[in-house]
N, C-alpha and C positions, 0 to 999 in steps of 0.2 A: 792607595787609599780611602778615605773615606765618603761616603757619599749621603746625601742625607735628599727628606723630597718633602721639599715646599707645597704651600699653596698659592699661586698665583693672585696678585691682587685685583688684576685684571680683568683674568679669562676664569678666572673663578678654576682654573685645571690646576690642579698638584705634577707639581714637576723634579727632576732629579738636579739633585745641585751636586756637583765637585767638591770637593777641597784640594785646594794648591793653592799654591803662593805664584801662579805663571798665569800668566791669560792665553789667548787662543794663537798668540804667534810665539808665544813663548820668551815676554820681558814679562818683570816684575810686578805682581797686584799690588797699588796702593792706597793708599784711604781713600784720592779723590776720584778712583775708578769705581767704586764700591756704589752704580744707580740704586740697591734696591731690585735691577730689573732683568739684569745680567752676574752681575757681580756683584757681592755679597759679605758681609761682616760678622762671623756670630761668635762670639766666647773668643775674639781676641785669634781669631780664623780666617781664613779668606776661602771665601767657594765663587765657582764661576756656574752658569747655565751649562748643564750640557745639553749637546747642538745634532741633531741629526743633519749630518750632511748640510753642516753652515746652515741653516736654513732658519731663519726669524719670526717671529709672527705679531703684524703690524699690533695686532692689539693687544702684546707683549710689551709696550713701551708707552701705552693709555688711547690709545684712538680705542672712537667707540662706537663708531660704523654707523650711527643714527641716524644719519640722511638730514640732523640738524646742526651740531658738536660738531667747529673745527678742528679735523685731524691733520694739519701737514706738521705742527709742531712734533707731533708722534711718529710719520713717517719718515721730517727727515730725521729724525734722531735714532731709528733703525735704521733708513739710509747708512747716518753717518758710523754705525757701530760698523755693519759690514765693510766699510769701504778702512774702516782699521783690525780688521782682520783680513786684510788682502785680496773683498769677495764672495759670497755665498748667493742663497735666495731668499728675496722679501715673500714671505708668504701674508695675498689678503683676504681672509675668511669671508664667506658670504656673506653680504652687508652693503650697505651705502653709504663712502664714507666723503667728507666735506675737505676737498686741499683745493690750496689758493696756489701757491709752486713750490717744490722739491728741486729742490740743488743736485745736481750730482757735476762739482766742478772742480776739475781738474782728473789727473790721467786713474792718478789714485783709486776714483770708482769705477776702476776698470772688474768684468768678472764679473758682473752682479745680475744677477737672475730676478725675473717681477714676474711673479704668481696668483693668479685670479683663481678662488671658486664661484663661479659665477658674481663675482665683487664690484658695484658697481662708485667709480670714482668721481663725484659732482661736482665741476670745478664751482668755486667760490670767484667771485670779480669785485674789484677793488674799485672803489667811485673812482674815475675817468678826468684827466684833465690836460691839459697839455702839458708836455716832458720842456723842462725851465728851457731855458734861453735859447725855443725853438724862436725862429722873425716871427714868427703870429702875430708876439705882440714884446712891449721891452724884457730881457734881462734883467733878472733880478728882482722883478718887481710880485708882488704877492699879498693878491686879492683875493674873493671869496671865488670870482670868476677865471682866475687867469692864479691857482696857489702853486705856491714853490713845492718842488717835489726832493731833495735830496740833492745834496753834492753832488752824486753816479745817477745823476738824469740830467744829462747835458747830453742837446738836441746836435749831432751834426749831421745828420742829415738834412739835409736842408727843403727836400721838394716831402716831409713828411708834415702835415701842420691840424692834423684833426686829433681829440681827445684819445686818451687812453687808456687804462689800466694797466699795460705793458708795464713795471720796473721799469727795461730798457727800450732802445732810441731801432733795436732789430727785428726785435720777438721772445718772446713770455710762455711760456704754459706752467701745465701741471708738471711733468714733469718736462727739465728743464737739464740738460748734458753740455757738457761744455769745457772742452778742453784747455782751452786760454790759448792753445800751440797756433800763436796767427805764421803769417805767412811758411808754408806747412807741406809738402810733395811727398810726403810720405807718413806715418803711421806711427813712427816710433812716442810720438808723445800725445799720440791720441785715448780716445776711452775704447777701452777693448775689449769684445765679452758680453755684448750685452742682452739680455732677453726680455719678454717681452709679454707674459700669452694671457690669456680668461681674461682678462678687463675689462671691462664696458666703461668707459668713459663719457658725459652728460655733460652739455651746458646746457645755456639758458638764453636764446635768442633770440630775443624779440625784432620783428621782423623790424618794427618801426623805428629801434632809437641801438638795435643793441649789433648790431655788426661792429665790429676793433681788427683794423685789420694784421693786430700785433700778438693777438692772444691766439695762439695753436692750443694745442693740447700737450703733445708731444712732442719734444722739440730738440734735435741731434743738432751737435756742432761741433765737431772732430771727435765724430768715431770711427769704428771701423771692428765688422762681424759683427753686424747687429741682426737680429734675427727679435721678430714682430709679427707673433701668430692669436690667430681666434681671438682676436682683439673690436671691441664696436666701438668706433667717433660717433655720436651723436648731438647735432646743432651746435654744431662746431661753430664759433666766433670769428674765425679764422680759416684756419688751415687744419684738419684733423693731425695730420703731420707734416714736421717742417725739416724739415733738413737746408743748413743752408753753412757759411761759411764766417759770418759774425753775428755774435747777439746782438753787439754792436754796432750802429755806422760808424764807424771808424775805419780812415783809410789802412790807417796802421796795425788797428787787428781782423781786415779782411784774411782767408781764405783760411780756416782752420781746414784741416783734411777729413774728408771722411771718405770712406771706404768700404763698396760690401756691405753694402743694407740690401736686406731680400723685408719683406711684404707680404705676407701668405694666409690666405684666407681672412679675410675684414671685413667686419663693416662699414663703409660710413653713408652716413647719412644724414645730408643738412636739412634734412625734416622743414625748409620753408624756404630753399637758394638764397639765403639773407646772409651768405660763407662768401672766404674765398678760395680754397678749393682744399680736396679731398684728400691729395699729399703734394707738397710743396717743394720742387729739388731744384737747387740755388748751389751747389755744386757736390758733388757725386761720384767719386771714382769705381764704379762699378753698383749696379738697384735693379732689381730682381723685384716686382709687380706682381702677383699670383693668385689665382684665384679669391679674389678681391669684389665686391660690388661697393658701387658708388651710383646713389641715386639721391633726388633732387638736394643740387649742388652750384656754386656758385652764383654768384649775385650780377643781376644788367643791369640794365641803364634805359632809360630813353636816347634816343639818337641827341649826340649833341651834349647831354650832362656826366658829370662823372662819376666814379666809384665802378663800373661793374671794372670783373677779375675776368681771368681770362678762361680756364672748364675747370674737372676734375683731377687732372693731373699735368701738373706745371712742370714741366724742365727749363728753367732758367738761370742761365748765369750770366750775374747782373752786373760784369765787369769782364775786361775785357782781359782782364790778371789772373778766372777762376775758368776752372774749364768741368767740362759734363761730359764723363766717358761710359763708352759699354756701358747701355738700361733696354730693360728687358721689362713689359709689361702683357703679358698674357694671360690667358684662359678667366681675364674679367668681363663684367658688366658693368654695360651704363644707364642708367634711364634719370628723365628731366635734368639734362647738366645746360643750364643756363651760360651766363659769362659774356664775352664777347670776341671771342678767337675760336675753343672747339673745346670737344671734351679731354682728350688729349695736347697739349699747348708746347710748342717749342722752339725755346728763342735760339739761334746758332749763330756765335758774336763772330768768328772767322772763316775766310774760303782757307780749307787745308785738299791736300791733296796724295796724303798718306796713307790713307782711314785703310785696317782691315775691309774685310765684306763682315759685317755685321751678321748675318746669318750665324756665322761660330758660337757664337751668343747661344744660340738657341738652347743649347744643353747647356751648359757651366752654371755650375754649384758654387760657392763660394769654401773652401778649407779652410784651414787652419789659420788664420790673417801673416802675410808677412809683407818687413817693408818694402813698400815703392823701388819700383826705377829708381834709384840715383840720377839718371839720364833724365829725368821730368822738373829739374831743377832747373835747367837750359828753359830760357827766355823763349826759344824755335818751337817749344812743345809744352810750355807752360800752359796755351790758351787749344788742348787738345779737344776734339768733339769725338769721338771715335767709334763711332754709330749705335741707332737706336731699331729696334726690332718689336714690335706689336705685333701681335699670332692670336687666332681662335681667339678675339675678343667680343664683345655684341653692343651695339648702341640701343635705345631706344631713345630719340623724341631730342633728340639732343640739335644743338647746333651746327655743329659738323663736328666728326668725328676725328678729326686730329689738322693740328694747324698749326706751320711752320712760319715764323718769322724772319727771314735770313737779314742779309746788308744788302749794303747798294755796289759789292762787287762782288757778285752772287754770279754775273755772267762770266769770269773769269773762274771757274772750278770746271778743272778734267776728270779726276780720282771719279772714285767706285759712287753708288750704290751707298747712301750714311746712316739713312731713314727707309724701311720697313714695314710695312705696311699692309699685311699679309694673314691671309687664310680666314678673315673678321666678316660679322655678317650689320647692314646697315637699314634701321627700319625710321622711319619718317625722323628728316631732317633737315633744314631750311638751307643746304647745302650739300655740295658731296662732299669736297677736299675746300682748306679753305691758307691756298699756299701762298706767300706773299714777299719774293724776292729770294724765295728756298732752293737751293741744288740737292740734288743727287735724293733724287725720294721713288721707290719705289711702291706702284699699289696692284700687287696681284692678288688673283683668284679667292677675290669677296662678292657680298654678292649687296648691292647698294638699289633701296625698292621705300618706294614713297618720297622725291626728293622733289626739295621746293627750285629749288634752284640749282640748277647744276655748274655750279660755281666748279675749274679746278687749281688754276692761275690767277688769283686776282691781281695780284700785282707785280703778274713776273714771276717767271722760273726755268730756272737752268738744269736740261737731262733728269728730268720726268719720264719714267716707266707709265703705264696704265696697259697691264696688263690679263685678260682672262678672265677679266671681272664680267659677271651680271647688272647687267640699270638697265629697270626699270622704274613705268611712271614715275618721271621727270615733269612738276606739273608746268615748268616754266617753257622761256620761247625759247629757250637755248640748252641743251642739252651737257656739255662740254666747251667750257667755255674757258677760254687762254685769253688774260685782258694781259694788255702793256708787252715791254716788252721780255719775249721766252727763247728759247732755246734749246734744240734736241728733245724735244718733247713725242713722245713716244708712243701713239694706240696702236697695240695688237692684241688683235684676239679675242677681245670685247661683243659680247652678247648684247641689243639694245633695244626693248621692249616697251610696246604703250610709251612713247617716245610722242608730246604735245607736239609738235614744229621740229626745230630745229637740232641737227642732233651731232653737231663739232661747230662752231668760230670760233678763229685767230682774230685775235682782233688787231695784233700790228703783221706791218706787210714781213719784213723783216722777224719775226717768229717763226715763216715757215724754212729758212735756213736748215737743214739740217730733222729736222722732223716726216714723222713717217704716221701713216692710218696704212693699218697692213691686216687682214684677213677679218674685219670683223666682219659683223652677222646685224645688219641695222636694223633686222625686221622690216612688219610691215607700219606705215605709219596710219596717225588714225586721219593724217586727209592725205590722201594718195598726190595730191599732187603740190608739197611743200619738197622745199629744199632737201637736201641730204643735209649739204655745208657750206658757208661764207669761208672762205679761207682769205686770210689781207682785209680785211673790211676797211672799207672807206679809202684805202692809199693802194692797193696793192695793182700791178699789171705785171701781163701774161709771162718779161721775165724773170720774176721774182717768183717765178716757183718750180726753175730750172733743179733747184734740193730740193724742192720736197716728194718723196718719194710717195704714192698712193698707188695698192694694191690687194688684190688678193679675196675685198670686201665683198660682202653679201648687200645684195640694194633690192627684196623681193616685193614690188606692192610700187617704187618709184617713177614717176616718168620717163623723155627721156633726158627730158630738162633736170630734173632732180636728182639724177647719179653720179653730177656734173661738180666741181668746186670752182666754185661760183666767187664774185669778189662784189662788193658794194659798192655801186656808183651813181648818186656818192654818197647816200645813204639809205640804211635798210629801208624797208623794203625790196626797192628797184636793183636785179639782183641783174651783175653782167654774163655772160657764161667763158668762162679762161677756156681760151683754143685748144682745140683736144690737143695739137703738137706740144706743147706748154706741157704735158702736164706725163708723169713715169707711171704707167698704166699695167696691169703683169692678166690674171686671168680672174675675171668674177664669176659668180652667180648671177642671175640676171631675171630678171622678171619684163619682159621684151610689152611695152603697151602701146605701140606700134601697129597702127593694118597692111598686115605684109600683101606685097603688092599683089598675089597670087587671090582671089578667092575663093580660092577655090579649101585655103588649107584649113585644116580642123586641127593641127598641132599640136603641141603641149607651148607654152608662148612662157615657159619659164627652163632655162636651161642654162649654160658655161657660156662664158662671152671675155672673149678674147682679144685683146689690144693690142696688134707691133704699128710699131714704127719702119714703117716702108719707101722705095721711093718707086718713082714708075720711070717712063721710058725716054725721061729726059733726065731723068738721075735728080729731079725734086724732091724731096720726104714729103712723104703721106701721112695718115694716120688708117689703114685699115681694122674694121669690126669684124670678127665670125661668130654667128648666134649659133653655136648648138643646144638644139630642143633636147631637152631631158626623152622624147618618143615627140617622132616615129625617128628611129633608128636612124642614123646612114643617111643625115638630110642638113642640110649646111647652108648659110644667107649669112652677104657678106655687100658689108658698104663703106663708104668709102669719104673721108672729111672732103668737104667740097667748100669750107670758108673756115675761119675763124671760129665758128661757132654752131655750124650747123655738117647734117653726114647727108649725103645723100640717101635712096628710097634703098630697101633693101632688098636682096637679089638670090633668087639662089641659086646654090655653084654643085 
């Protein structure tokens, strides 16, 4: 077949066209197809542009990239062409393109890669208005203040009453992927195999008026096997990336299936913190966020004022009929994250006990997408929350590194740890953790420094393990605070340094049940007369401590009273010591602050203390405490509990 070389009217480049009667998928070329871009008719002969690897340049379709002229229509033409030839690469040469919204609607938009060569996409925003038929004004009104916006803008989300530039009642953006395959449990009808690389998305979010909760930059709804890498998301109105189950908030259009989404090596910079989230995930089956930076993100609000958003990454199944499963965030950096919850926030809807160990996810990489297990179509598993892993992340200047909001029946949970926060560092945070009715949380091998408030469970939690963490410079009165009703709280193997006052507080006496405080090093407090811990503050009695296990802890520097659990009687700071016989003790390192009865003793006041329950010659249980100093060797001292709160003097044995 013959070829001809023609000059491209938009780019000025010389391009080869092939003489043929067939388009790229083998169908006959018609006059209607001849757009003078891809197909031409010259001297009654049809020609099509010769493509390399099905790659098209947006500038062929008229995109100017001058940062002023709107290029939405040109880019949409290029995208639609790739849809018609069953996929390919959309290339953005280095330039600044002004785009409002480009739609990828239906699974026919699969197999498309969007690649930029230092390309910038500047988001164009339409006029803000109230979405038609919202209850904020009478349906059908048409005034300059409340203009009608078209038959497609029917507001069924009664909770949203703000002005927006969104075309939809759920979410809108620069690139909008929408399979329109609703009520799905697998990816049969999803938009598959999408890649976005090397694009910088820019919005112009004015801090005083331009926040728009429904205007993101990239929107994914009904997608599978998506990779977004080496992109930048700057000063977004709502989210940088939104992954959700419905573009329109309608009960019959919820739950598009999303699966296998990866976000790698990307920058999310909100610039002025007047945003929603960097990434919002409302519904996704396996996701990975890796080697990304999140900074200057998330709208806050004064106490009592509306408008605060969760954090930099938000996992939020907004319905009991959709699910979150298997998510990983690793090797990411978070700085200057505002909001109301935490840098990473999770909303858990249902208590389940069949979750696998999520650490098995740490090495997973999605392969070519397969259909989801048909068993997911059962009601029993429709709400699964299969486990999240957050590892090797760095947090600087955040409200809290992690926030989890659970549900009312959180105390029923008896399964595995389903959220793991490990091997990370946190510096300058208001809260240590923000757990509210959370369950199944492992916090291990992390460093927490310069924490204003040491909250752990702010509104109760169940099955939380705080293990092998380094915690230092906690500025308020309580380092580890467990409020409200909690259970199975285990504080094991942690190191505490430079704690201002109280190291541990369990607010509710019922929270002591099945909890453990084991093998921690509490260091030396700033005030040697500090109390170490208050357990069951306000209402605990000695009998409430039977199921609390305390052993193997180091308490260097505390006085005799300071090393024992206390209850508040009636309120802080009037402490009452719990009787020694009611506490399960083991062996601890201990610095003895008492004066030994032998005035000639010159040995080390630091040594090991062994606490034992024994019986006296009448068979009555007593508590015996043996002190073995590090030096001199072969010396031991012993004392006996003589009352509910006091010991006898030390005697050498």
